mmCIF file of the N, C-alpha and C atoms, coordinates in Angstrom:
data_MODEL
# 
_entry.id   MODEL 
# 
loop_
_atom_site.group_PDB 
_atom_site.id 
_atom_site.type_symbol 
_atom_site.label_atom_id 
_atom_site.label_alt_id 
_atom_site.label_comp_id 
_atom_site.label_asym_id 
_atom_site.label_entity_id 
_atom_site.label_seq_id 
_atom_site.pdbx_PDB_ins_code 
_atom_site.Cartn_x 
_atom_site.Cartn_y 
_atom_site.Cartn_z 
_atom_site.occupancy 
_atom_site.B_iso_or_equiv 
_atom_site.pdbx_formal_charge 
_atom_site.auth_seq_id 
_atom_site.auth_comp_id 
_atom_site.auth_asym_id 
_atom_site.auth_atom_id 
_atom_site.pdbx_PDB_model_num 
ATOM 1   N N  . UNK A 1 1  ? -116.609 138.590 49.836 1.00 0.00 ? 1  UNK A N  1 
ATOM 2   C CA . UNK A 1 1  ? -115.388 138.347 49.142 1.00 0.00 ? 1  UNK A CA 1 
ATOM 3   C C  . UNK A 1 1  ? -114.517 139.628 49.403 1.00 0.00 ? 1  UNK A C  1 
ATOM 4   N N  . UNK A 1 2  ? -113.245 139.416 49.775 1.00 0.00 ? 2  UNK A N  1 
ATOM 5   C CA . UNK A 1 2  ? -112.458 140.635 50.069 1.00 0.00 ? 2  UNK A CA 1 
ATOM 6   C C  . UNK A 1 2  ? -111.773 141.224 48.783 1.00 0.00 ? 2  UNK A C  1 
ATOM 7   N N  . UNK A 1 3  ? -111.220 142.307 49.026 1.00 0.00 ? 3  UNK A N  1 
ATOM 8   C CA . UNK A 1 3  ? -110.542 143.147 47.861 1.00 0.00 ? 3  UNK A CA 1 
ATOM 9   C C  . UNK A 1 3  ? -109.641 142.285 47.046 1.00 0.00 ? 3  UNK A C  1 
ATOM 10  N N  . UNK A 1 4  ? -108.665 141.614 47.621 1.00 0.00 ? 4  UNK A N  1 
ATOM 11  C CA . UNK A 1 4  ? -107.626 140.912 46.903 1.00 0.00 ? 4  UNK A CA 1 
ATOM 12  C C  . UNK A 1 4  ? -108.189 139.649 46.224 1.00 0.00 ? 4  UNK A C  1 
ATOM 13  N N  . UNK A 1 5  ? -109.231 139.078 46.697 1.00 0.00 ? 5  UNK A N  1 
ATOM 14  C CA . UNK A 1 5  ? -109.746 137.857 46.023 1.00 0.00 ? 5  UNK A CA 1 
ATOM 15  C C  . UNK A 1 5  ? -110.297 138.256 44.669 1.00 0.00 ? 5  UNK A C  1 
ATOM 16  N N  . UNK A 1 6  ? -110.820 139.413 44.592 1.00 0.00 ? 6  UNK A N  1 
ATOM 17  C CA . UNK A 1 6  ? -111.447 139.835 43.318 1.00 0.00 ? 6  UNK A CA 1 
ATOM 18  C C  . UNK A 1 6  ? -110.481 140.113 42.249 1.00 0.00 ? 6  UNK A C  1 
ATOM 19  N N  . UNK A 1 7  ? -109.194 140.038 42.507 1.00 0.00 ? 7  UNK A N  1 
ATOM 20  C CA . UNK A 1 7  ? -108.063 140.391 41.570 1.00 0.00 ? 7  UNK A CA 1 
ATOM 21  C C  . UNK A 1 7  ? -107.755 139.180 40.683 1.00 0.00 ? 7  UNK A C  1 
ATOM 22  N N  . UNK A 1 8  ? -108.349 138.018 40.883 1.00 0.00 ? 8  UNK A N  1 
ATOM 23  C CA . UNK A 1 8  ? -107.984 136.809 40.205 1.00 0.00 ? 8  UNK A CA 1 
ATOM 24  C C  . UNK A 1 8  ? -108.801 136.571 38.957 1.00 0.00 ? 8  UNK A C  1 
ATOM 25  N N  . UNK A 1 9  ? -108.352 135.889 37.921 1.00 0.00 ? 9  UNK A N  1 
ATOM 26  C CA . UNK A 1 9  ? -108.964 135.805 36.610 1.00 0.00 ? 9  UNK A CA 1 
ATOM 27  C C  . UNK A 1 9  ? -110.521 135.445 36.611 1.00 0.00 ? 9  UNK A C  1 
ATOM 28  N N  . UNK A 1 10 ? -110.926 134.627 37.510 1.00 0.00 ? 10 UNK A N  1 
ATOM 29  C CA . UNK A 1 10 ? -112.334 134.291 37.517 1.00 0.00 ? 10 UNK A CA 1 
ATOM 30  C C  . UNK A 1 10 ? -113.245 135.434 37.719 1.00 0.00 ? 10 UNK A C  1 
ATOM 31  N N  . UNK A 1 11 ? -112.782 136.573 38.311 1.00 0.00 ? 11 UNK A N  1 
ATOM 32  C CA . UNK A 1 11 ? -113.579 137.725 38.484 1.00 0.00 ? 11 UNK A CA 1 
ATOM 33  C C  . UNK A 1 11 ? -113.410 138.918 37.596 1.00 0.00 ? 11 UNK A C  1 
ATOM 34  N N  . UNK A 1 12 ? -112.381 138.708 36.684 1.00 0.00 ? 12 UNK A N  1 
ATOM 35  C CA . UNK A 1 12 ? -112.016 139.848 35.832 1.00 0.00 ? 12 UNK A CA 1 
ATOM 36  C C  . UNK A 1 12 ? -113.133 140.329 34.890 1.00 0.00 ? 12 UNK A C  1 
ATOM 37  N N  . UNK A 1 13 ? -113.992 139.478 34.520 1.00 0.00 ? 13 UNK A N  1 
ATOM 38  C CA . UNK A 1 13 ? -115.147 139.819 33.659 1.00 0.00 ? 13 UNK A CA 1 
ATOM 39  C C  . UNK A 1 13 ? -115.937 140.989 34.158 1.00 0.00 ? 13 UNK A C  1 
ATOM 40  N N  . UNK A 1 14 ? -115.977 141.136 35.519 1.00 0.00 ? 14 UNK A N  1 
ATOM 41  C CA . UNK A 1 14 ? -116.752 142.170 36.122 1.00 0.00 ? 14 UNK A CA 1 
ATOM 42  C C  . UNK A 1 14 ? -115.930 143.433 36.548 1.00 0.00 ? 14 UNK A C  1 
ATOM 43  N N  . UNK A 1 15 ? -114.746 143.483 36.037 1.00 0.00 ? 15 UNK A N  1 
ATOM 44  C CA . UNK A 1 15 ? -113.749 144.485 36.391 1.00 0.00 ? 15 UNK A CA 1 
ATOM 45  C C  . UNK A 1 15 ? -113.423 145.415 35.184 1.00 0.00 ? 15 UNK A C  1 
ATOM 46  N N  . UNK A 1 16 ? -113.140 146.628 35.479 1.00 0.00 ? 16 UNK A N  1 
ATOM 47  C CA . UNK A 1 16 ? -112.669 147.524 34.413 1.00 0.00 ? 16 UNK A CA 1 
ATOM 48  C C  . UNK A 1 16 ? -111.706 148.616 34.991 1.00 0.00 ? 16 UNK A C  1 
ATOM 49  N N  . UNK A 1 17 ? -111.166 149.352 34.164 1.00 0.00 ? 17 UNK A N  1 
ATOM 50  C CA . UNK A 1 17 ? -110.209 150.405 34.479 1.00 0.00 ? 17 UNK A CA 1 
ATOM 51  C C  . UNK A 1 17 ? -110.825 151.745 34.189 1.00 0.00 ? 17 UNK A C  1 
ATOM 52  N N  . UNK A 1 18 ? -110.906 152.647 35.197 1.00 0.00 ? 18 UNK A N  1 
ATOM 53  C CA . UNK A 1 18 ? -111.347 154.015 34.976 1.00 0.00 ? 18 UNK A CA 1 
ATOM 54  C C  . UNK A 1 18 ? -110.245 155.000 34.982 1.00 0.00 ? 18 UNK A C  1 
ATOM 55  N N  . UNK A 1 19 ? -109.109 154.637 35.438 1.00 0.00 ? 19 UNK A N  1 
ATOM 56  C CA . UNK A 1 19 ? -107.935 155.557 35.506 1.00 0.00 ? 19 UNK A CA 1 
ATOM 57  C C  . UNK A 1 19 ? -107.463 156.045 34.204 1.00 0.00 ? 19 UNK A C  1 
ATOM 58  N N  . UNK A 1 20 ? -107.514 155.174 33.176 1.00 0.00 ? 20 UNK A N  1 
ATOM 59  C CA . UNK A 1 20 ? -107.033 155.719 31.848 1.00 0.00 ? 20 UNK A CA 1 
ATOM 60  C C  . UNK A 1 20 ? -107.947 156.586 31.173 1.00 0.00 ? 20 UNK A C  1 
ATOM 61  N N  . UNK A 1 21 ? -109.128 156.749 31.801 1.00 0.00 ? 21 UNK A N  1 
ATOM 62  C CA . UNK A 1 21 ? -110.186 157.674 31.212 1.00 0.00 ? 21 UNK A CA 1 
ATOM 63  C C  . UNK A 1 21 ? -110.428 158.951 32.039 1.00 0.00 ? 21 UNK A C  1 
ATOM 64  N N  . UNK A 1 22 ? -109.898 158.970 33.306 1.00 0.00 ? 22 UNK A N  1 
ATOM 65  C CA . UNK A 1 22 ? -110.255 160.040 34.166 1.00 0.00 ? 22 UNK A CA 1 
ATOM 66  C C  . UNK A 1 22 ? -109.194 160.532 35.148 1.00 0.00 ? 22 UNK A C  1 
ATOM 67  N N  . UNK A 1 23 ? -107.931 160.005 34.966 1.00 0.00 ? 23 UNK A N  1 
ATOM 68  C CA . UNK A 1 23 ? -106.944 160.509 35.789 1.00 0.00 ? 23 UNK A CA 1 
ATOM 69  C C  . UNK A 1 23 ? -105.548 160.551 35.118 1.00 0.00 ? 23 UNK A C  1 
ATOM 70  N N  . UNK A 1 24 ? -104.666 161.331 35.648 1.00 0.00 ? 24 UNK A N  1 
ATOM 71  C CA . UNK A 1 24 ? -103.392 161.526 35.111 1.00 0.00 ? 24 UNK A CA 1 
ATOM 72  C C  . UNK A 1 24 ? -102.393 161.803 36.271 1.00 0.00 ? 24 UNK A C  1 
ATOM 73  N N  . UNK A 1 25 ? -101.226 161.140 36.183 1.00 0.00 ? 25 UNK A N  1 
ATOM 74  C CA . UNK A 1 25 ? -100.232 161.448 37.255 1.00 0.00 ? 25 UNK A CA 1 
ATOM 75  C C  . UNK A 1 25 ? -99.073  162.159 36.590 1.00 0.00 ? 25 UNK A C  1 
ATOM 76  N N  . UNK A 1 26 ? -98.649  163.242 37.318 1.00 0.00 ? 26 UNK A N  1 
ATOM 77  C CA . UNK A 1 26 ? -97.526  164.025 36.804 1.00 0.00 ? 26 UNK A CA 1 
ATOM 78  C C  . UNK A 1 26 ? -96.363  163.921 37.836 1.00 0.00 ? 26 UNK A C  1 
ATOM 79  N N  . UNK A 1 27 ? -95.274  163.296 37.432 1.00 0.00 ? 27 UNK A N  1 
ATOM 80  C CA . UNK A 1 27 ? -94.124  163.197 38.330 1.00 0.00 ? 27 UNK A CA 1 
ATOM 81  C C  . UNK A 1 27 ? -93.489  164.525 38.699 1.00 0.00 ? 27 UNK A C  1 
ATOM 82  N N  . UNK A 1 28 ? -92.576  164.547 39.726 1.00 0.00 ? 28 UNK A N  1 
ATOM 83  C CA . UNK A 1 28 ? -91.921  165.808 40.032 1.00 0.00 ? 28 UNK A CA 1 
ATOM 84  C C  . UNK A 1 28 ? -91.035  166.262 38.892 1.00 0.00 ? 28 UNK A C  1 
ATOM 85  N N  . UNK A 1 29 ? -90.672  165.430 37.978 1.00 0.00 ? 29 UNK A N  1 
ATOM 86  C CA . UNK A 1 29 ? -89.882  165.793 36.821 1.00 0.00 ? 29 UNK A CA 1 
ATOM 87  C C  . UNK A 1 29 ? -90.744  166.289 35.562 1.00 0.00 ? 29 UNK A C  1 
ATOM 88  N N  . UNK A 1 30 ? -92.066  166.246 35.763 1.00 0.00 ? 30 UNK A N  1 
ATOM 89  C CA . UNK A 1 30 ? -92.994  166.699 34.693 1.00 0.00 ? 30 UNK A CA 1 
ATOM 90  C C  . UNK A 1 30 ? -93.540  165.643 33.769 1.00 0.00 ? 30 UNK A C  1 
ATOM 91  N N  . UNK A 1 31 ? -93.065  164.345 34.041 1.00 0.00 ? 31 UNK A N  1 
ATOM 92  C CA . UNK A 1 31 ? -93.530  163.235 33.219 1.00 0.00 ? 31 UNK A CA 1 
ATOM 93  C C  . UNK A 1 31 ? -94.941  162.980 33.525 1.00 0.00 ? 31 UNK A C  1 
ATOM 94  N N  . UNK A 1 32 ? -95.739  162.680 32.493 1.00 0.00 ? 32 UNK A N  1 
ATOM 95  C CA . UNK A 1 32 ? -97.227  162.427 32.661 1.00 0.00 ? 32 UNK A CA 1 
ATOM 96  C C  . UNK A 1 32 ? -97.469  160.934 32.352 1.00 0.00 ? 32 UNK A C  1 
ATOM 97  N N  . UNK A 1 33 ? -98.250  160.282 33.228 1.00 0.00 ? 33 UNK A N  1 
ATOM 98  C CA . UNK A 1 33 ? -98.534  158.836 33.144 1.00 0.00 ? 33 UNK A CA 1 
ATOM 99  C C  . UNK A 1 33 ? -100.021 158.709 33.294 1.00 0.00 ? 33 UNK A C  1 
ATOM 100 N N  . UNK A 1 34 ? -100.587 157.785 32.353 1.00 0.00 ? 34 UNK A N  1 
ATOM 101 C CA . UNK A 1 34 ? -101.950 157.429 32.500 1.00 0.00 ? 34 UNK A CA 1 
ATOM 102 C C  . UNK A 1 34 ? -102.122 156.107 33.294 1.00 0.00 ? 34 UNK A C  1 
ATOM 103 N N  . UNK A 1 35 ? -101.046 155.281 33.179 1.00 0.00 ? 35 UNK A N  1 
ATOM 104 C CA . UNK A 1 35 ? -101.206 153.956 33.784 1.00 0.00 ? 35 UNK A CA 1 
ATOM 105 C C  . UNK A 1 35 ? -99.831  153.492 34.257 1.00 0.00 ? 35 UNK A C  1 
ATOM 106 N N  . UNK A 1 36 ? -99.611  153.227 35.490 1.00 0.00 ? 36 UNK A N  1 
ATOM 107 C CA . UNK A 1 36 ? -98.339  152.704 35.975 1.00 0.00 ? 36 UNK A CA 1 
ATOM 108 C C  . UNK A 1 36 ? -97.119  153.533 35.457 1.00 0.00 ? 36 UNK A C  1 
ATOM 109 N N  . UNK A 1 37 ? -96.298  152.838 34.688 1.00 0.00 ? 37 UNK A N  1 
ATOM 110 C CA . UNK A 1 37 ? -95.122  153.421 34.078 1.00 0.00 ? 37 UNK A CA 1 
ATOM 111 C C  . UNK A 1 37 ? -95.252  153.867 32.609 1.00 0.00 ? 37 UNK A C  1 
ATOM 112 N N  . UNK A 1 38 ? -96.568  153.940 32.194 1.00 0.00 ? 38 UNK A N  1 
ATOM 113 C CA . UNK A 1 38 ? -96.820  154.237 30.758 1.00 0.00 ? 38 UNK A CA 1 
ATOM 114 C C  . UNK A 1 38 ? -96.867  155.808 30.577 1.00 0.00 ? 38 UNK A C  1 
ATOM 115 N N  . UNK A 1 39 ? -95.698  156.233 30.209 1.00 0.00 ? 39 UNK A N  1 
ATOM 116 C CA . UNK A 1 39 ? -95.532  157.722 30.019 1.00 0.00 ? 39 UNK A CA 1 
ATOM 117 C C  . UNK A 1 39 ? -96.117  158.134 28.739 1.00 0.00 ? 39 UNK A C  1 
ATOM 118 N N  . UNK A 1 40 ? -96.958  159.286 28.826 1.00 0.00 ? 40 UNK A N  1 
ATOM 119 C CA . UNK A 1 40 ? -97.546  159.765 27.584 1.00 0.00 ? 40 UNK A CA 1 
ATOM 120 C C  . UNK A 1 40 ? -97.002  161.110 27.173 1.00 0.00 ? 40 UNK A C  1 
ATOM 121 N N  . UNK A 1 41 ? -96.091  161.622 27.980 1.00 0.00 ? 41 UNK A N  1 
ATOM 122 C CA . UNK A 1 41 ? -95.533  162.943 27.629 1.00 0.00 ? 41 UNK A CA 1 
ATOM 123 C C  . UNK A 1 41 ? -94.876  163.595 28.866 1.00 0.00 ? 41 UNK A C  1 
ATOM 124 N N  . UNK A 1 42 ? -94.481  164.861 28.641 1.00 0.00 ? 42 UNK A N  1 
ATOM 125 C CA . UNK A 1 42 ? -93.853  165.602 29.696 1.00 0.00 ? 42 UNK A CA 1 
ATOM 126 C C  . UNK A 1 42 ? -94.478  167.076 29.682 1.00 0.00 ? 42 UNK A C  1 
ATOM 127 N N  . UNK A 1 43 ? -94.863  167.530 30.793 1.00 0.00 ? 43 UNK A N  1 
ATOM 128 C CA . UNK A 1 43 ? -95.587  168.888 31.006 1.00 0.00 ? 43 UNK A CA 1 
ATOM 129 C C  . UNK A 1 43 ? -94.697  169.983 30.356 1.00 0.00 ? 43 UNK A C  1 
ATOM 130 N N  . UNK A 1 44 ? -93.386  169.824 30.262 1.00 0.00 ? 44 UNK A N  1 
ATOM 131 C CA . UNK A 1 44 ? -92.491  170.792 29.705 1.00 0.00 ? 44 UNK A CA 1 
ATOM 132 C C  . UNK A 1 44 ? -92.611  170.889 28.151 1.00 0.00 ? 44 UNK A C  1 
ATOM 133 N N  . UNK A 1 45 ? -93.212  169.829 27.557 1.00 0.00 ? 45 UNK A N  1 
ATOM 134 C CA . UNK A 1 45 ? -93.344  169.745 26.112 1.00 0.00 ? 45 UNK A CA 1 
ATOM 135 C C  . UNK A 1 45 ? -94.722  170.351 25.584 1.00 0.00 ? 45 UNK A C  1 
ATOM 136 N N  . UNK A 1 46 ? -95.548  170.650 26.441 1.00 0.00 ? 46 UNK A N  1 
ATOM 137 C CA . UNK A 1 46 ? -96.879  171.220 26.087 1.00 0.00 ? 46 UNK A CA 1 
ATOM 138 C C  . UNK A 1 46 ? -97.933  170.995 27.048 1.00 0.00 ? 46 UNK A C  1 
ATOM 139 N N  . UNK A 1 47 ? -99.163  171.505 26.753 1.00 0.00 ? 47 UNK A N  1 
ATOM 140 C CA . UNK A 1 47 ? -100.265 171.467 27.631 1.00 0.00 ? 47 UNK A CA 1 
ATOM 141 C C  . UNK A 1 47 ? -100.651 170.012 27.996 1.00 0.00 ? 47 UNK A C  1 
ATOM 142 N N  . UNK A 1 48 ? -101.292 169.854 29.141 1.00 0.00 ? 48 UNK A N  1 
ATOM 143 C CA . UNK A 1 48 ? -101.789 168.532 29.616 1.00 0.00 ? 48 UNK A CA 1 
ATOM 144 C C  . UNK A 1 48 ? -102.885 168.056 28.574 1.00 0.00 ? 48 UNK A C  1 
ATOM 145 N N  . UNK A 1 49 ? -103.690 168.926 28.142 1.00 0.00 ? 49 UNK A N  1 
ATOM 146 C CA . UNK A 1 49 ? -104.758 168.546 27.205 1.00 0.00 ? 49 UNK A CA 1 
ATOM 147 C C  . UNK A 1 49 ? -104.206 167.887 25.896 1.00 0.00 ? 49 UNK A C  1 
ATOM 148 N N  . UNK A 1 50 ? -103.017 168.382 25.469 1.00 0.00 ? 50 UNK A N  1 
ATOM 149 C CA . UNK A 1 50 ? -102.472 167.766 24.250 1.00 0.00 ? 50 UNK A CA 1 
ATOM 150 C C  . UNK A 1 50 ? -101.981 166.369 24.566 1.00 0.00 ? 50 UNK A C  1 
ATOM 151 N N  . UNK A 1 51 ? -101.342 166.172 25.666 1.00 0.00 ? 51 UNK A N  1 
ATOM 152 C CA . UNK A 1 51 ? -100.893 164.783 26.044 1.00 0.00 ? 51 UNK A CA 1 
ATOM 153 C C  . UNK A 1 51 ? -102.075 163.883 26.293 1.00 0.00 ? 51 UNK A C  1 
ATOM 154 N N  . UNK A 1 52 ? -103.147 164.363 26.954 1.00 0.00 ? 52 UNK A N  1 
ATOM 155 C CA . UNK A 1 52 ? -104.307 163.521 27.241 1.00 0.00 ? 52 UNK A CA 1 
ATOM 156 C C  . UNK A 1 52 ? -104.897 162.787 26.112 1.00 0.00 ? 52 UNK A C  1 
ATOM 157 N N  . UNK A 1 53 ? -104.784 163.418 24.906 1.00 0.00 ? 53 UNK A N  1 
ATOM 158 C CA . UNK A 1 53 ? -105.336 162.705 23.705 1.00 0.00 ? 53 UNK A CA 1 
ATOM 159 C C  . UNK A 1 53 ? -104.279 162.469 22.640 1.00 0.00 ? 53 UNK A C  1 
ATOM 160 N N  . UNK A 1 54 ? -102.996 162.448 22.971 1.00 0.00 ? 54 UNK A N  1 
ATOM 161 C CA . UNK A 1 54 ? -101.985 162.287 22.036 1.00 0.00 ? 54 UNK A CA 1 
ATOM 162 C C  . UNK A 1 54 ? -102.053 160.743 21.553 1.00 0.00 ? 54 UNK A C  1 
ATOM 163 N N  . UNK A 1 55 ? -101.217 160.488 20.668 1.00 0.00 ? 55 UNK A N  1 
ATOM 164 C CA . UNK A 1 55 ? -101.196 159.150 20.044 1.00 0.00 ? 55 UNK A CA 1 
ATOM 165 C C  . UNK A 1 55 ? -100.879 158.046 21.040 1.00 0.00 ? 55 UNK A C  1 
ATOM 166 N N  . UNK A 1 56 ? -99.956  158.234 21.991 1.00 0.00 ? 56 UNK A N  1 
ATOM 167 C CA . UNK A 1 56 ? -99.656  157.219 22.977 1.00 0.00 ? 56 UNK A CA 1 
ATOM 168 C C  . UNK A 1 56 ? -100.833 157.013 23.935 1.00 0.00 ? 56 UNK A C  1 
ATOM 169 N N  . UNK A 1 57 ? -101.493 158.024 24.312 1.00 0.00 ? 57 UNK A N  1 
ATOM 170 C CA . UNK A 1 57 ? -102.738 157.921 25.187 1.00 0.00 ? 57 UNK A CA 1 
ATOM 171 C C  . UNK A 1 57 ? -103.830 157.135 24.466 1.00 0.00 ? 57 UNK A C  1 
ATOM 172 N N  . UNK A 1 58 ? -104.034 157.527 23.246 1.00 0.00 ? 58 UNK A N  1 
ATOM 173 C CA . UNK A 1 58 ? -105.117 156.851 22.446 1.00 0.00 ? 58 UNK A CA 1 
ATOM 174 C C  . UNK A 1 58 ? -104.793 155.385 22.229 1.00 0.00 ? 58 UNK A C  1 
ATOM 175 N N  . UNK A 1 59 ? -103.495 155.070 22.006 1.00 0.00 ? 59 UNK A N  1 
ATOM 176 C CA . UNK A 1 59 ? -103.002 153.688 21.781 1.00 0.00 ? 59 UNK A CA 1 
ATOM 177 C C  . UNK A 1 59 ? -103.270 152.936 23.025 1.00 0.00 ? 59 UNK A C  1 
ATOM 178 N N  . UNK A 1 60 ? -103.012 153.402 24.200 1.00 0.00 ? 60 UNK A N  1 
ATOM 179 C CA . UNK A 1 60 ? -103.213 152.663 25.434 1.00 0.00 ? 60 UNK A CA 1 
ATOM 180 C C  . UNK A 1 60 ? -104.681 152.374 25.612 1.00 0.00 ? 60 UNK A C  1 
ATOM 181 N N  . UNK A 1 61 ? -105.528 153.341 25.378 1.00 0.00 ? 61 UNK A N  1 
ATOM 182 C CA . UNK A 1 61 ? -106.961 153.189 25.535 1.00 0.00 ? 61 UNK A CA 1 
ATOM 183 C C  . UNK A 1 61 ? -107.553 152.195 24.458 1.00 0.00 ? 61 UNK A C  1 
ATOM 184 N N  . UNK A 1 62 ? -106.979 152.258 23.263 1.00 0.00 ? 62 UNK A N  1 
ATOM 185 C CA . UNK A 1 62 ? -107.494 151.273 22.197 1.00 0.00 ? 62 UNK A CA 1 
ATOM 186 C C  . UNK A 1 62 ? -107.106 149.883 22.619 1.00 0.00 ? 62 UNK A C  1 
ATOM 187 N N  . UNK A 1 63 ? -105.859 149.742 23.045 1.00 0.00 ? 63 UNK A N  1 
ATOM 188 C CA . UNK A 1 63 ? -105.361 148.370 23.420 1.00 0.00 ? 63 UNK A CA 1 
ATOM 189 C C  . UNK A 1 63 ? -106.161 147.841 24.610 1.00 0.00 ? 63 UNK A C  1 
ATOM 190 N N  . UNK A 1 64 ? -106.440 148.684 25.536 1.00 0.00 ? 64 UNK A N  1 
ATOM 191 C CA . UNK A 1 64 ? -107.223 148.237 26.755 1.00 0.00 ? 64 UNK A CA 1 
ATOM 192 C C  . UNK A 1 64 ? -108.621 147.792 26.353 1.00 0.00 ? 64 UNK A C  1 
ATOM 193 N N  . UNK A 1 65 ? -109.205 148.486 25.410 1.00 0.00 ? 65 UNK A N  1 
ATOM 194 C CA . UNK A 1 65 ? -110.567 148.099 24.918 1.00 0.00 ? 65 UNK A CA 1 
ATOM 195 C C  . UNK A 1 65 ? -110.543 146.662 24.372 1.00 0.00 ? 65 UNK A C  1 
ATOM 196 N N  . UNK A 1 66 ? -109.455 146.256 23.874 1.00 0.00 ? 66 UNK A N  1 
ATOM 197 C CA . UNK A 1 66 ? -109.302 144.829 23.345 1.00 0.00 ? 66 UNK A CA 1 
ATOM 198 C C  . UNK A 1 66 ? -109.185 143.786 24.401 1.00 0.00 ? 66 UNK A C  1 
ATOM 199 N N  . UNK A 1 67 ? -108.884 144.238 25.645 1.00 0.00 ? 67 UNK A N  1 
ATOM 200 C CA . UNK A 1 67 ? -108.664 143.353 26.804 1.00 0.00 ? 67 UNK A CA 1 
ATOM 201 C C  . UNK A 1 67 ? -107.690 143.914 27.733 1.00 0.00 ? 67 UNK A C  1 
ATOM 202 N N  . UNK A 1 68 ? -107.975 143.663 29.055 1.00 0.00 ? 68 UNK A N  1 
ATOM 203 C CA . UNK A 1 68 ? -107.043 144.179 30.052 1.00 0.00 ? 68 UNK A CA 1 
ATOM 204 C C  . UNK A 1 68 ? -105.690 143.602 29.916 1.00 0.00 ? 68 UNK A C  1 
ATOM 205 N N  . UNK A 1 69 ? -104.683 144.273 30.563 1.00 0.00 ? 69 UNK A N  1 
ATOM 206 C CA . UNK A 1 69 ? -103.271 143.828 30.633 1.00 0.00 ? 69 UNK A CA 1 
ATOM 207 C C  . UNK A 1 69 ? -103.050 143.010 31.824 1.00 0.00 ? 69 UNK A C  1 
ATOM 208 N N  . UNK A 1 70 ? -102.088 142.148 31.819 1.00 0.00 ? 70 UNK A N  1 
ATOM 209 C CA . UNK A 1 70 ? -101.737 141.296 33.051 1.00 0.00 ? 70 UNK A CA 1 
ATOM 210 C C  . UNK A 1 70 ? -101.536 142.155 34.323 1.00 0.00 ? 70 UNK A C  1 
ATOM 211 N N  . UNK A 1 71 ? -100.901 143.233 34.202 1.00 0.00 ? 71 UNK A N  1 
ATOM 212 C CA . UNK A 1 71 ? -100.629 144.103 35.349 1.00 0.00 ? 71 UNK A CA 1 
ATOM 213 C C  . UNK A 1 71 ? -101.958 144.663 35.999 1.00 0.00 ? 71 UNK A C  1 
ATOM 214 N N  . UNK A 1 72 ? -103.027 144.751 35.212 1.00 0.00 ? 72 UNK A N  1 
ATOM 215 C CA . UNK A 1 72 ? -104.235 145.298 35.610 1.00 0.00 ? 72 UNK A CA 1 
ATOM 216 C C  . UNK A 1 72 ? -104.857 144.592 36.884 1.00 0.00 ? 72 UNK A C  1 
ATOM 217 N N  . UNK A 1 73 ? -104.555 143.241 36.931 1.00 0.00 ? 73 UNK A N  1 
ATOM 218 C CA . UNK A 1 73 ? -105.040 142.490 38.022 1.00 0.00 ? 73 UNK A CA 1 
ATOM 219 C C  . UNK A 1 73 ? -104.632 142.939 39.385 1.00 0.00 ? 73 UNK A C  1 
ATOM 220 N N  . UNK A 1 74 ? -103.603 143.626 39.500 1.00 0.00 ? 74 UNK A N  1 
ATOM 221 C CA . UNK A 1 74 ? -103.097 144.060 40.823 1.00 0.00 ? 74 UNK A CA 1 
ATOM 222 C C  . UNK A 1 74 ? -103.171 145.568 41.014 1.00 0.00 ? 74 UNK A C  1 
ATOM 223 N N  . UNK A 1 75 ? -103.845 146.221 40.101 1.00 0.00 ? 75 UNK A N  1 
ATOM 224 C CA . UNK A 1 75 ? -103.829 147.705 40.131 1.00 0.00 ? 75 UNK A CA 1 
ATOM 225 C C  . UNK A 1 75 ? -104.950 148.133 40.994 1.00 0.00 ? 75 UNK A C  1 
ATOM 226 N N  . UNK A 1 76 ? -104.836 149.162 41.710 1.00 0.00 ? 76 UNK A N  1 
ATOM 227 C CA . UNK A 1 76 ? -105.923 149.693 42.552 1.00 0.00 ? 76 UNK A CA 1 
ATOM 228 C C  . UNK A 1 76 ? -106.972 150.469 41.745 1.00 0.00 ? 76 UNK A C  1 
ATOM 229 N N  . UNK A 1 77 ? -106.571 150.862 40.493 1.00 0.00 ? 77 UNK A N  1 
ATOM 230 C CA . UNK A 1 77 ? -107.522 151.475 39.569 1.00 0.00 ? 77 UNK A CA 1 
ATOM 231 C C  . UNK A 1 77 ? -108.423 150.575 38.857 1.00 0.00 ? 77 UNK A C  1 
ATOM 232 N N  . UNK A 1 78 ? -108.098 149.292 38.943 1.00 0.00 ? 78 UNK A N  1 
ATOM 233 C CA . UNK A 1 78 ? -108.909 148.225 38.245 1.00 0.00 ? 78 UNK A CA 1 
ATOM 234 C C  . UNK A 1 78 ? -110.026 147.847 39.266 1.00 0.00 ? 78 UNK A C  1 
ATOM 235 N N  . UNK A 1 79 ? -111.252 148.182 38.946 1.00 0.00 ? 79 UNK A N  1 
ATOM 236 C CA . UNK A 1 79 ? -112.293 147.961 39.920 1.00 0.00 ? 79 UNK A CA 1 
ATOM 237 C C  . UNK A 1 79 ? -113.589 147.500 39.237 1.00 0.00 ? 79 UNK A C  1 
ATOM 238 N N  . UNK A 1 80 ? -114.578 147.163 40.131 1.00 0.00 ? 80 UNK A N  1 
ATOM 239 C CA . UNK A 1 80 ? -115.812 146.653 39.583 1.00 0.00 ? 80 UNK A CA 1 
ATOM 240 C C  . UNK A 1 80 ? -116.528 147.729 38.759 1.00 0.00 ? 80 UNK A C  1 
ATOM 241 N N  . UNK A 1 81 ? -117.291 147.255 37.799 1.00 0.00 ? 81 UNK A N  1 
ATOM 242 C CA . UNK A 1 81 ? -118.062 148.070 36.914 1.00 0.00 ? 81 UNK A CA 1 
ATOM 243 C C  . UNK A 1 81 ? -119.247 148.665 37.685 1.00 0.00 ? 81 UNK A C  1 
# 
């Protein structure tokens, strides 16, 4: 089965996201993102470690634990367990 075929609902039970637990993207403007366009803060406002566990980051992880988001199906960070 190829990469894109695994992105459809019948296979989602075997998929999970690791990006929200082990990576962070910082834009050229200092904005920090855990997932896609989900901004959790700006590097100019304080250390990365503060943003990593701030309220917005914890909310995203809590919501993800309840079930994946529709956009997850097409994300490269959404992979097999």
